[in-house]
C-alpha angles and dihedrals in degrees: 000000000000097000092049096047094048088046092053093042093051094042092053095034092225147071115288126245121247088253090052091053092048086058090060098035113022118186112279123236115274094252089054096048118114089195095058126115091040107225098174115124100249095186092061093046089051094047091053091050090050091053098243111186111258097020117120145172112256109204120195101208117208107194116251094007104104097289096132092050088053092055092051089051089055095047090056091054106036126068113260089246090061093057126092110230099234114060095307090299111128100184091073086079095037091057096047094258093306106110138015130188096023101121095144084071094060124071121240090249091055094048095045094046095049095041087052097046093044095045092229117156104192132050122187121207109192109146103043136052124265106262101235093186096060120357092086084064092067120103090251149113111233127223140167141168130221138199133190104284099235092044092051091048094049091049089053092054091048092049098046100031113021093042091043104243100151101306121133102206138045092200113100096205093057092043091052093049090056095043103069085140085075096053105110089344091160092055095046090047096054098038094041094208129191121274111280097038091131093089090064092065093076138029128023099334093115097143095047091052088050090052093048092050092044090055093044092053094044091053092047092053091059095055110103095222128018112186130190123214093223091053101041093114088064096046098089098099093051091043091053100040100042105030098029091228113147101185105075098161089114090067091072100033118091109234117188124186120234087003092162089068093063116009116208112208093191101125091242098119088118130038110220096157103054113213091004090055091056090049091050092054096045133080111249109235091209091056100038101042126064115242095260095047091049091053095044094049089047093055089046087056100037096118089047091053091056092044089049092054086054091051094049094045088051091053095048095047090052089048102050106025113092106216137099098278088108092052089094 
């Protein structure tokens, strides 16, 4: 699908229409659908769209996967008074400007009470896992955005190390050795396992890995909107119908955090080619990494590759299938 999509976009020099997308990815049979049965809480989504007091958008921010774009999208559609001052993360203010994006550390009661009293309508959780045991009990609609794991990892290396944002090495081999926290970070984020789970990512712990993946997929299926950075240009229908946002210009505008620290003059401020545009603006892991490092990082991100395929499938099904699954 990816190859055919990029080929069509590049050939036509534009984003495809929905009908053209359907030619590449037609809606699967119902018994093959990952998005059926639809287990999203439609009542919470409807209450968010209606502006019910105390409801908010919980955004699980995966670094370098379109999260800043999503925050910009929210800023264009929510009143200024409903927006936390720091990148859609209200706990920066709650913590006395010490921490932002650590919602696992706050109880549901604290989150609900503080969001209600402040009037904020979006809360980003970036640095901690999604708490599968309780976060779905919040009066919220849930959203996240994925990116191909190797592309995401290399983008973070570029952002932190090559562009000098606190990194101490420009050698990707050394950097990856030190960043075990990024190995299968998607899977850990959406399964919220106990401390010490890294040992399950390799070796004979097959059942443990299956359990982690099952939990992560179950969690993701309950998120009202699952975006993919490579497909952001095609997300407008879901953003409008599920979130109720009408200004979707941020979906095709390249938003880069802390860009003043390392300006990129690459002509990629707007994405007019969809997935092909994202590809043009990204470093290709096959070109940048040597063969051994590519293999090693791919193995360290194997579970995330699977979960990302699930997320992408969910996005595409909800895009092309004409049923009531987006009436959330």
